[in-house]
C-alpha positions as CSV (number, residue, x, y, z in Angstrom):
1,M,15.5,8.1,7.7
2,R,13.8,11.1,7.1
3,P,15.1,14.4,8.7
4,S,11.6,15.1,10.5
5,F,11.4,11.6,11.9
6,K,14.9,12.0,13.1
7,R,14.6,15.3,14.8
8,G,11.4,13.9,16.7
9,L,13.2,10.9,17.6
10,I,15.8,12.5,19.1
11,T,13.6,15.0,21.1
12,A,11.8,12.1,22.5
13,L,15.0,10.6,24.0
14,V,15.8,14.0,25.1
15,V,12.8,14.3,27.0
16,M,12.9,10.6,28.3
17,M,16.4,11.5,29.7
18,F,15.6,14.6,31.5
19,A,11.7,14.0,32.3
20,P,10.8,14.5,36.4
21,G,11.4,11.7,38.4
22,R,14.1,9.3,38.6
23,V,13.9,6.7,35.4
24,Y,16.8,4.5,34.9
25,A,18.1,2.8,31.5
26,G,19.2,-0.2,33.7
27,A,18.1,-1.8,36.8
28,T,16.3,-0.2,39.7
29,Y,19.0,-1.4,42.2
30,D,22.1,0.2,40.3
31,G,20.2,3.2,40.0
32,V,19.5,3.3,43.8
33,M,23.3,2.1,44.2
34,K,24.4,5.0,42.3
35,G,22.2,8.0,43.6
36,G,21.8,6.6,47.0
37,V,18.1,7.4,47.2
38,V,15.1,5.3,47.5
39,N,11.8,6.6,46.4
40,V,9.1,5.0,48.4
41,G,5.2,5.1,47.9
42,L,3.2,5.3,51.1
43,M,-0.3,6.1,52.0
44,F,-1.0,9.0,54.1
45,N,-4.2,8.8,55.5
46,R,-4.2,4.9,56.4
47,I,-4.6,4.7,60.1
48,P,-2.7,3.0,61.8
49,A,-0.5,2.1,58.6
50,A,0.7,5.5,57.5
51,F,-0.9,8.6,58.3
52,F,-0.2,12.3,59.4
53,N,-0.7,13.0,63.2
54,E,-1.4,15.9,65.2
55,K,2.2,17.1,64.9
56,N,1.8,16.8,61.3
57,E,4.3,14.1,61.4
58,W,4.2,11.3,59.0
59,V,4.1,8.2,60.9
60,G,2.9,4.5,61.1
61,F,3.4,0.7,60.6
62,E,4.4,1.1,57.1
63,M,6.3,4.1,57.5
64,E,8.6,2.4,60.2
65,I,8.7,-0.8,58.1
66,A,9.5,0.9,54.9
67,T,12.2,3.5,57.0
68,E,13.9,-0.2,58.1
69,V,13.6,-1.9,54.6
70,V,15.9,1.3,53.2
71,R,18.1,1.1,56.1
72,R,19.2,-2.5,55.7
73,I,19.1,-2.4,52.0
74,G,21.8,0.2,52.8
75,I,23.5,-2.6,54.8
76,I,23.5,-5.0,52.1
77,M,25.0,-2.0,49.5
78,D,27.5,-1.1,51.9
79,R,26.4,2.8,51.7
80,E,23.9,4.9,53.4
81,L,20.7,5.4,51.7
82,F,18.0,8.3,51.8
83,M,14.5,7.4,51.9
84,N,12.3,9.9,49.6
85,K,8.7,9.6,50.9
86,V,6.0,9.8,48.3
87,K,2.4,10.1,48.9
88,V,0.4,7.4,47.0
89,N,-3.1,6.5,46.9
90,T,-5.2,3.1,45.9
91,K,-4.8,4.6,42.0
92,T,-1.1,5.7,42.3
93,R,0.4,2.9,44.2
94,L,0.8,0.9,40.6
95,S,1.0,3.6,38.2
96,F,3.9,5.5,40.1
97,L,5.9,2.1,39.9
98,T,5.5,1.5,36.5
99,S,6.2,5.3,35.2
100,A,9.6,5.1,37.3
101,R,8.2,8.1,39.7
102,I,9.1,5.3,42.8
103,D,11.4,2.4,43.4
104,L,9.1,0.9,45.8
105,T,5.9,1.0,47.2
106,V,4.7,0.1,50.9
107,A,1.1,1.0,50.8
108,S,-1.5,-1.8,52.1
109,L,-0.9,-3.9,48.5
110,T,-2.6,-7.3,48.3
111,H,-0.4,-9.3,46.1
112,T,-3.0,-10.3,43.2
113,R,-2.3,-12.4,40.0
114,D,-3.8,-9.2,37.9
115,R,-1.4,-6.9,39.6
116,D,1.4,-9.5,39.5
117,G,1.1,-8.8,35.7
118,V,1.9,-5.3,35.7
119,I,4.4,-5.3,38.5
120,D,6.5,-7.4,40.8
121,F,5.9,-7.9,44.6
122,S,8.0,-8.5,47.7
123,I,7.3,-11.8,49.9
124,P,4.3,-10.9,52.1
125,Y,5.4,-8.4,55.2
126,F,1.6,-7.9,56.5
127,F,-1.4,-10.3,57.2
128,D,-5.1,-8.8,57.2
129,G,-8.7,-9.7,55.9
130,Q,-11.5,-7.9,54.8
131,K,-14.3,-7.1,57.1
132,I,-17.6,-4.9,57.1
133,M,-18.3,-1.7,59.0
134,V,-21.5,-0.2,60.0
135,K,-22.9,2.4,61.8
136,K,-23.3,1.8,65.5
137,G,-26.3,-0.5,66.5
138,R,-27.6,-0.7,62.9
139,Y,-26.8,-4.2,61.9
140,A,-25.4,-7.1,63.8
141,T,-25.1,-9.6,60.9
142,H,-23.6,-10.0,57.3
143,R,-27.0,-11.7,56.1
144,E,-28.9,-8.5,57.4
145,L,-27.2,-6.2,54.7
146,L,-28.5,-8.3,51.6
147,G,-29.8,-6.2,49.0
148,K,-28.4,-3.0,50.9
149,R,-25.7,-0.6,49.2
150,I,-22.2,-1.5,50.2
151,G,-19.3,0.9,49.9
152,V,-15.6,0.2,48.9
153,I,-12.6,1.8,47.3
154,R,-13.3,1.4,43.6
155,G,-10.4,-0.9,41.9
156,T,-9.5,-2.8,45.2
157,T,-9.5,-6.3,46.1
158,S,-12.3,-5.5,48.7
159,E,-14.6,-4.6,45.7
160,T,-14.0,-8.0,43.8
161,N,-14.0,-9.9,47.1
162,L,-17.5,-8.1,48.4
163,V,-19.1,-8.8,45.2
164,R,-18.1,-12.4,45.5
165,Y,-19.1,-12.6,48.9
166,L,-22.7,-11.2,48.5
167,K,-23.5,-13.9,45.5
168,K,-22.4,-16.9,47.6
169,M,-24.7,-15.3,50.3
170,G,-27.5,-15.5,47.7
171,D,-27.5,-11.7,46.3
172,P,-28.3,-12.0,42.4
173,R,-27.6,-8.6,42.1
174,A,-24.4,-8.0,44.2
175,E,-22.7,-5.8,41.4
176,R,-25.4,-3.2,41.8
177,H,-25.2,-3.2,45.6
178,V,-21.8,-2.7,45.8
179,M,-20.7,0.8,45.5
180,G,-17.2,1.9,44.5
181,F,-15.9,5.2,45.7
182,P,-12.5,6.7,44.9
183,T,-11.1,7.6,48.0
184,I,-11.2,6.5,51.7
185,S,-12.7,9.7,52.6
186,Q,-15.4,9.4,50.2
187,C,-16.3,5.9,51.8
188,I,-16.5,6.9,55.2
189,S,-18.8,9.9,54.4
190,A,-21.1,8.0,52.4
191,L,-21.5,5.5,55.5
192,A,-21.6,8.3,57.8
193,Q,-24.4,9.8,55.6
194,G,-26.3,7.3,55.0
195,K,-25.8,6.9,51.2
196,V,-24.8,3.6,52.0
197,A,-25.7,0.5,54.8
198,A,-21.9,-0.5,55.2
199,W,-18.4,0.2,54.2
200,S,-16.0,-2.9,53.5
201,G,-12.5,-3.2,53.3
202,D,-9.6,-4.6,55.3
203,F,-9.9,-4.9,59.2
204,N,-6.8,-2.5,60.0
205,L,-8.3,0.2,57.7
206,L,-11.7,-0.2,59.6
207,M,-10.2,-0.3,62.9
208,G,-8.2,2.7,62.2
209,F,-11.5,4.6,61.5
210,A,-13.4,3.2,64.1
211,V,-11.2,4.2,66.7
212,E,-10.7,7.7,65.7
213,H,-14.6,8.2,65.6
214,G,-15.2,6.9,68.9
215,D,-18.4,5.1,69.3
216,D,-20.1,5.5,65.7
217,F,-19.2,2.4,64.3
218,D,-19.3,-1.1,64.6
219,I,-17.0,-3.9,62.5
220,I,-19.6,-7.0,62.4
221,G,-19.1,-10.4,61.2
222,D,-16.3,-12.7,60.6
223,F,-13.5,-11.9,57.9
224,I,-15.2,-12.3,54.2
225,S,-11.3,-12.7,52.9
226,R,-7.7,-12.9,53.7
227,E,-5.3,-10.4,52.5
228,H,-1.7,-10.8,52.3
229,Y,0.4,-7.4,51.6
230,G,3.5,-7.1,49.5
231,M,5.9,-4.3,48.5
232,G,5.3,-3.6,44.9
233,L,8.7,-3.4,42.8
234,P,9.2,-2.6,39.4
235,E,8.5,-5.6,37.0
236,N,11.6,-7.8,36.1
237,D,14.3,-6.4,38.4
238,S,15.2,-9.5,40.2
239,R,18.4,-7.8,42.1
240,W,16.2,-5.2,43.3
241,R,13.7,-7.6,44.2
242,D,16.1,-10.0,46.6
243,A,17.7,-6.8,48.3
244,V,14.2,-6.0,49.3
245,N,13.0,-9.7,50.6
246,M,16.3,-10.1,52.0
247,A,15.8,-6.9,54.1
248,I,12.2,-8.1,55.1
249,Q,13.5,-11.2,56.3
250,D,16.6,-9.6,58.3
251,L,13.9,-7.7,60.2
252,W,11.6,-10.3,61.1
253,R,15.0,-12.7,62.2
254,D,16.3,-10.0,64.7
255,G,12.8,-9.1,66.1
256,T,12.6,-5.8,64.7
257,Y,9.6,-6.6,62.9
258,M,7.5,-7.7,66.0
259,K,8.7,-4.7,67.7
260,I,7.1,-2.3,65.3
261,Y,3.9,-4.4,64.9
262,T,3.4,-4.6,68.8
263,R,3.9,-0.9,68.8
264,W,1.0,-0.3,66.2
265,Y,-1.4,-3.7,66.4
266,G,-0.3,-5.5,69.6
267,P,-2.9,-6.2,72.2
268,H,-2.4,-3.1,74.2
269,T,-3.1,-0.4,71.1
270,P,-6.5,0.9,70.3
271,Y,-5.8,-1.1,66.7
272,A,-5.0,-4.5,68.0
273,L,-4.7,-7.5,65.0
274,P,-3.2,-10.6,66.3
275,M,-0.2,-11.6,64.2
276,T,-1.7,-14.8,62.0
277,A,1.5,-16.2,60.1
278,E,5.3,-15.8,60.1
279,I,7.3,-14.2,57.7
280,E,9.0,-16.2,55.0
281,V,12.6,-16.9,55.8
282,W,14.5,-18.5,53.3
283,P,17.6,-20.7,54.6
């Protein structure tokens, strides 16, 4: 081995060992067990899933679910765990996992085959579907939107679902009429400013903004897809995946899950979303 190559190899190994973030040589489970910390990726502007309230507190359904899952993994490990909350968005919720910056992401992530080729998923912990939101009083049906521009968050399942749906309704130029924006705030701004005629996304996301903006928007028509959210996990780490899955099932078994769900999505909340399925529970 040439001296220059050897020096370069040693330098690369040192950088990997001491790079920012927790990068384990072994399994995530063993790293969490040893360090006592779970780095969890969470959204921060998705009402009511995970957001900052008027007191600047990070709250929401996914925040509470993540907190309980981490606590119960600690019970499985027989040690107390600390949840380190990490902000993620629709771009970073996967890349932070693949780069080992986080151990778990609870960030409104639909389980798809493409994503499953990059990361692993837990069993579904939330059931939603995609809808379409418009300015109040502008449109009453999806068909009225044919040929008009509709915004989505770029790179999400909402984008591919909407193109497929518009084509099914008879729009041969669906790809040109679906406009992708990098962020949630840009989607809502485009709709408010009339740059698009509608915004399409998961119902709980649209409902959160509709409620926050009073009487400015309507959510119209039926669901155009069904979305099952899974917790994102590092690839090929079955012991860690099992611990997360067991924790989710324990939440469901003892009724804690439905208490949290009802607090955020129950019939007496502004974000009412009837529970349409049950969490998978293994015998």
